[in-house]
N, C-alpha and C positions, 0 to 999 in steps of 0.2 A: 515898664509895660509901653505906656506912652511914648518913650523916647522910641522904641523899638517901633512902633506904629508909623512913627513921624518920620522913623528914617527908610521903612519902607516904601511910602509915599512920595516921601521925596528924591529917594534915590532907585527905587526898585530893586534894592540890594538886600534881603535878608541876612546874609552873614550866616554867622552860629547860633542865631537867635531864635527862640521860640516865638512865634507869635498867634493868637488868637483873636480870629476873625470870625465876629457873627454871620449866620447862615442866612442866605438871602429866603428861604424858603422858612424860614422858625416861625412866621405869623402864619403862612399857608399849615404847620403841622399843627398849631396852637388850634385853628380853627376845627382841623380834622379830630383832634383829639377830644376837642370839647363835642362832638357829634357823634360820638360814639355809642356803638348798643346800634340796636335795631331804629331805625327810623319809622316817622310815621308815613304811609303810602301817596305816592305823588299826588299833585292835584287832580281831579277827574273831571272840572271842568275850566274852561277859561273865562275867568271872568271879563266882561265888557268885550270880549271876543268876537267880532262879527265875523261868522263864515267866509272866506274869500277876502278877507282884510289882510294889512300888511301884517304876517307872524309876529306872537310874543317868543319873549326867551323861553328857552326849553326849558320844560319843568326840572327839577332838583330831588333827588331823596335827600333824605336830612344827612349822611354819611357821603355824601359825593364832594370830592374834593378838586373835580376835573374843573379849572377855572372857564365861565362863560366868555364866547366871544363879546366885543364891544359891539358889534354890530349884528343882527339877529339875519342869518341867511335868508334869503330868498325862496319862500314856498313856490316848490317844482310841483310837487304833488300833494293836492289838499287832502285826497282821502287818506294818505300815509298821515298826515298832520295832523288830522282831526284824531287819528286812529294812536295818535303816540300817546296819551295819558293812560289809556285801558292798556295796551301792551306793555307798558312802562310797570305799572300795577302788576301784570300777569308775571310777566319776568322778574321781579324783586320778589313775589310769592314763591316761585318756585324756585327763586336761588337762597330763599331761607333771609333774604337781607328786610322783610317786612314779612312778621307775623302779626293774625287776625284771626277771631273765632271765625270759623267756615260760616255760620249766619251773618255775620258782618261783611265776610268777605261776598258774600251772593249777594245783598243788596247792595254791596260797592261795584260789583261786577254790571247787575242791573244798571243802575244810575250809569254807570259810563257807556254802556252800550246803548241806551236812550239817549244821552247827550250827542253821540257819535252820530245816530240816526240821525237827529235833526239837524245836525251840522254840516251834513256833506247833503241834504237833500235839496238845497235848491242847484247844485252844480252836477249833477249828473239824473242819466233817466232811471225809471224803477226799476229794470232789471239790475243795472250793475249796483246799485243800491241793496237790492236783495242779498247781492252776491257777497258784496262787502260785508254786509251786518252777519251772513250766515258765518263767515270766516273769522270773524271776532268773536263769536258765539259758540263755535264748534272750539276755538282755540282756548276760550276760558273756561267750557267742560272738561276737553281732553286735560288740562293743566289742574284742574280742581280734584279730577275724580283720581288721581294718579298722585296726588302730594303723600308724602311718607306721614304714616301712623293716623289718619282722618277715621279708620273704623267707621261705625254706621254715619256717620255723614257723610260719606261717598253715596250710598244708596239715597240717602235724603237727596243729595245734590241731583244725582241721576231723576231722580221724580220730577223736581222743579228745576231742570237744567236749563239754561241761556236758551237752547234751541228749544226745547217745550213753550218755554215763557213768550219766546217773541215770534216763532213761527206758529206755534197751537199742535206743533207734531213731533213725533219722535224720530228725526231725520238722522239715520248713521252717519257716524263720521265719514264712511267711503263717499260720501257726497264731494266731500273736501277734494279729494284725488281727481273725482270726475271731471269737479270744473277746473282743475289745473289745466288738465288735458285738453278741456275745451278750449280756453284761453291761450293755449300755446299754437291752439291749428292759424287763428289769427290774431299775435303778439299787438300787432300795429292798433288795434282796435281797443284794447287790453291792457294797456301801457299800465296806468294807475293800480288797475287790480293786480296784476301781476308783481310790481313791488309790495301793494298790501298783503298778500298772499306770501311773497318771500319773506317778509315782516313776522308774520304768525310763525312760522318754521322757525325762525331765530327766536321768537319768543320763548319757544316750547311745544309747539305744537307737533304731534308724533303718529295719531291714530293708528292704524295697524301695525306700523312697522316698529311699535314699542317694543312688541314681543316677539318680533322675528330676529333668528342668528344674523341676518345681513342687515338689520333694520338700519342701522346708522349710517351705513355705506350707499342704501339707497333713499335715504333722506337726503345725504350730502347729493347724490346726482341730479335728484329733483330740483334743489336749491340751487345747483349750478346750472340748470336747465334755465330755471326761471331767471336768472340774473342775466345767464347769455341773451335773453329775448329783450333786455332792456336798451334802448338807442344808444345811451351812453358808453355802454360796454362794447355794441359792435360798432363803436366809434373810435375805438384804442388803436392806435398803430400795432402792426405786427412783426414791424422792424425795429429793433433796440437801436438808439441812438448810439449810443457806444457800445459795439460787438463786444470791446474787451474787459467790460466793467467786473467781471467776476474774476475772484481772486482763485490761488491754488488750492486744490482739493486736496485736505490733509488726509491722509488714511486712516480708517473706520478703527476706532477704539476697540479692541477686543474684548467681548465680555465672556466670562465664565460661563460652562455649563450649570454650575451651582446656583446661579441667578438666575439663569433662563430657567429652569427648572421651579424655582420658588415661585419665580412671576408667572409660569405658568398653572401650577397649583393654587397659586390665589386667586387668579381671574376665574379659573374653574370652579373655584369654592364661591367667586361673588355671583358667577351665574346660577350657580344650584340655589344659592340663596333667593337670588332673583326669580326664578322660574318658582318656587315653591312660595314665596309672598306673591306673587299675582294669581297665583292659583288661586292660593285660601282666600283672596280680593275678590276673585272673581265668583267664586262658589258663595260666598258667605251674600254677596249682594245680590244673587241670581235668586235666593231661594225667599226671600220676603214678598217679591213683587209677585210672583210664582203661584204663590201660597193663596195670596189675596186673589188673583185671577182665578185660581180654582173654586176660591170660596164663594165663587157668584153662582157658582151652580148647585142645585139642592143636594141634598147627601140621597136623596129617594127618588125616583120616578114618579111625577106627578101624576095622579089619577082621579077620577072621576066620583065623587063618591055615590054616585047611582049611575054605575055603568050601563050603557045599552046593550043589548042581547047580540053577543059575538053571531056576525053572520059569515059563514066559511063563502070564501071567494074564492072563484073557479083560477087555477092557474092559468097563465096567459100563455101564449105560445112561444115567446121569447123566452119564458124562462123552462119552459118544456124543454125547446131546442137547448138551451145551453148546459141543462140537466142532464138530457141525453149523450151530447157531445164529452162532459165529465165527469161521464158515471164510474169509470175506471177512479178516477180520483175520490169521489164520492163514497166508492166500497173500502178506500182505505182510509176514509177518515182525515183528509187532506183536506178539503173543501167542505160547502155548502152553497147552494143558491136558494136564495131568497128575495122576494118581492113585497112591493108595497101597490097602493095608488098612483105614484109617478114614478118609481125606479126598479129595476132589477138588477140585484148586485150579485157578485161570486165573492163569497168570505172566504178567508183561509179559516182551516180550525190545525192545524199542523202544531201550532206554540209558537216551536223555536225556528224560525224562519231564517234571523241573523245571528251575528257572532254579538257576543254579549256587550253592548256599549258602543256598536258599530254601525255602519251601515251595508256591509260586507252581507253578504249572503253566507249562510252554512254552504257545505258543498254537496253538489248535488240539486239546492233547491232552484236552478236557472230552469232546469225542464217543467217542472210545476207552472210556473208561469209563459212560459211559450207557449205551453198547451191551453190556459187562459187566453192569452192573445189570438190566438187560432181558432177560439171559439166564440169570440166577440167581432172577430172581422166580419162574419154574416150579419152582423147585426148593426141597423143604421144609427148614426146621432152620434153625440161626444161621449168620451170614457174618461168619467173621473177616478184617481185611484188615492184613495185616502189612507193613511197611512195611520196607526193608532198603537199606545204603548201603555203597561200598567205604572203603577204609582211609584215605583224605585227609583230613587234619584239618581242622575248623571249629574256631572258637572266635571266637564273635560274643556283645554281650550276651546276645541272643535265642536263640540255641542254641550253649551250651557244649560240646557235641559231639555226635559222630556221633546216638548214642542220640535226646537231645530232636531232632535236625533229622528222622529219621526217624519217629520219633513224630508230629513234626506232619504230615510229608508221608503217612502214613497216614491220618491225620484229616482231610484235604482229602480223599482218595480218599474217605472212606468218607461226608463230607458229598454228593460226589456220587453214589454208590451211594443211601444212603438216598432220594434227590428220585424214583429209579424203584422203590423198592419201595412195595408197600400196606401194608406193616406194618415202618416205620423201624427200629423197637426193636430187630429181628435182628440189627445190626449194630454189632461192636465193633472197634475198633482196638487197633494193639499196633506200635511200635516197639521193633528188635532190633538198630540200629546196624549195625555191621560182624561182629557175633558169628557169623552163618551165612551165609559165602560158599558160592557153588557154583562158582564158577570162579579162578583165581590172582589176587591183587591186584599181580601184577607186571609184568601189560601192560596197556594200555589198555585191548584187547578183553575183558580178563578185567573189570576194573573196571567195564566198560559192562555186562556181564551181571551184575555184585553189585548193581548200583543199580536196583533194583526193587520192585515191589510185587507181594504174591500176593491174591488174592480166594480165602478157602478154604471149603467147604462141606461139612460131614458126608456120610460115603459112606454109602449106605443099601443092602440087598442086595434 
């Protein structure tokens, strides 16, 4: 063997001999093998690294076998450079390269985001810092709450999410897309933020597009718009240096119909499974906070132990006018007109106004609300429309709870009422769910009374 190696070295001719040469990548493979398995999370802080100073070498995961450059690259975007540790952790957990209990993951994310906030403070104005922090917080919440198999930890994370912890309010993920649109209107003023938001999408933020049929395509379109707004991309030449660099096009390989049918069936099965899992997660995570919120109200109305003698209040002219106008509907048992010291309200008593679990009215119910709209046209002041529901649970993608359903139903009625008013801006809508019952939900009759819409105007003396 030594003679064969010497012959190759001296003559460059191997002849008929079998020669074994050591691979130049052997050392790298050994190093990679020694780090197999789930690695520790990337470092969440840069020890000794002052913000704005010369950058440190990129952080590495334990199973990363990509060689580091000899000289660290120059930092072009301080905001993105300081966000690298937390984004690397989020991407690694999402991909399964790093595993840790959810409480520990929550602590590591909070610590990393706080470090990121301190690091960019000297370099950016307040508004940009808040937008950058929101992007990182929203990305952490979106990835954490959609990890497979998190169970009840998802609901606990939602209660103590990064957005809640750092902004003290539960800002929906849709604000991420609003900020994207706002930045793209003036890209030259938001270059660092645009690059950071692009990195958040690359790390795994999906928001509402996660459950849309064409969500992947729309996410890719947004990432393309963000990337195209950066100056180094716009500066690229649109003319190829070598026009004939492309090779000959090979004829496309024919794919059998059986393979296509199997692939389509597999994709359909995965979509159905994903839909079922997401719906179950939504239903299970929404019940606990809703029940806690409902438990804040007492089971029965509060009353005085020594009530004062009831005094019969004279019916106001407003209530009399409305009752007279709606007399046919009152006789049919469709509405009632009630009043208190501050308001006069028209309350529906028909029970089944909307299709079950929907904000679509039953056939023929539009006429009732057009009549009510014409009745209150003659009354001055604002018009509040309240939607109420019984305590039957709803858990759909569009309506996760009764509060959302009642709000949508109130808005449906609001659109009809506005059509009959000379000033549609008077109308506002509000959904109260099951929080204000007027009857017991233990019987079908009581539930029918609680499923109602109330149209309220201020009482005037």
